[in-house]
Every structure is written in structure tokens, then in C-alpha cells.
C-alpha positions in Angstrom: 0.0 0.0 0.0 1.3 3.4 -0.9 1.7 5.8 2.0 0.0 9.1 1.3 0.6 12.2 3.4 -3.0 13.1 4.1 -4.3 9.6 4.9 -4.4 8.0 8.3 -3.9 4.5 6.9 -0.7 2.7 7.6 2.1 3.2 10.0 5.1 5.5 10.2 8.2 5.4 12.4 9.7 8.0 14.7 12.0 9.7 12.2 9.4 10.0 9.5 6.9 11.4 12.0 9.3 14.0 13.2 10.2 15.1 9.7 6.6 15.3 8.5 5.5 17.4 11.6 8.5 19.7 11.2 7.6 20.2 7.5 4.0 21.0 8.4 5.1 23.6 11.0 7.6 25.2 8.6 5.0 25.3 5.8 2.5 27.1 8.2 5.1 29.6 9.3 6.4 30.3 5.8 2.9 30.8 4.3 1.8 33.0 7.2 4.9 35.2 6.9 4.5 35.5 3.1 0.8 36.4 3.5 1.5 39.0 6.2 4.2 40.6 4.1 2.1 40.6 1.0 -1.1 42.0 2.4 0.6 44.6 4.6 2.3 46.1 1.6 -0.7 46.1 -0.7 -1.4 49.8 -1.5 -4.9 49.4 -3.0 -6.7 49.4 0.3 -6.6 48.1 3.8 -6.2 44.3 3.4 -3.9 43.7 6.3 -6.5 41.4 8.1 -6.2 38.9 5.2 -2.6 38.0 6.2 -3.6 36.4 9.5 -6.7 34.9 7.9 -4.6 33.1 5.3 -2.2 31.9 8.1 -5.1 30.5 10.1 -6.6 28.7 7.2 -3.2 27.1 6.3 -2.7 26.3 10.0 -6.0 24.4 10.1 -5.1 22.3 7.0 -1.7 21.6 8.3 -3.1 20.6 11.7 -5.4 18.1 10.1 -2.5 16.7 8.1 -0.5 16.5 11.3 -3.4 14.7 13.0 -3.2 12.1 10.3 0.5 11.7 10.9 -0.2 11.3 14.6 -2.8 8.6 13.9 -0.3 6.6 11.8 2.3 7.0 14.6 -0.1 5.9 17.3 -1.0 2.8 15.2 2.7 2.1 14.9 3.1 2.2 18.7 0.0 0.0 19.2 -1.8 2.8 21.0 -5.6 3.4 20.6 -6.7 6.1 18.2 -8.6 7.9 20.8 -5.3 9.2 22.2 -5.5 11.7 19.4 -8.2 13.5 21.4 -5.6 14.5 23.9 -4.4 17.0 21.2 -7.4 19.1 22.2 -6.1 19.6 25.8 -3.6 22.5 26.0 -0.2 21.5 27.4 -1.0 17.8 27.2 -0.9 18.0 23.4 2.8 18.9 23.6 3.4 15.9 25.8 1.6 13.6 23.4 3.7 14.9 20.5 6.9 14.4 22.4 5.9 10.9 23.5 5.0 10.0 19.9 8.4 11.4 18.7 10.4 9.3 21.2 8.4 6.1 21.9 9.7 3.0 20.1 7.7 1.2 17.5 6.0 -2.1 18.3 6.8 -4.9 16.0 4.3 -7.5 15.0 
């Protein structure tokens, strides 16, 4: 089965998980920075609120893609999928990401 980036099917290891989450964070930061710079310098009106809006939309899409990566990683660690609900709890979500990044895979 081919592993797709936005699917929750399959399993991924620690290194792939860390790289994919880092790429999603960098994509969010880069697009937000570009949107802020672009809309703040637009001289045809006051469009500066569009920069943060574009950043929030991209962050939502990247968060969903990151959640798919977390589900793959949880499956690889033989943990239940409902652990992904812990991402909704502030502070605990960072601990879950850290645990997913360092916990070993379970072999079948």
C-alpha cells in the first residue's frame, strides 16, 4: 500500500513522524509570513487582516494533516486512536507529540 501524506492509513516510524510534523510547521510559518508581508504592503486598500486569515486557514489544514500523521504513529506504537483526542487539551498536546516522537515502535 502506498503511503499518502494526508491519509491516516498505515504506520510511520519516529523519524518520518518528526520530519513530517516539522515540515508542516515550517509550511505554516512560511505561508503565514508571506501572507502577512504581501497583504501589509498592498497599496490598494486596507487588506492587512487577510494575512492572519490566510495563516489561520493554512494552519488548520496543516493541523489536520498533522493529526493524520499522529494517527499513523499511534498505530505504529499499538496505542488506541482515541489518544489523538488529547491533542485538544492545551499543554497535554505537547506531551503527546513528544511521546509520539520518542516512543519505540511495536513490531508484530
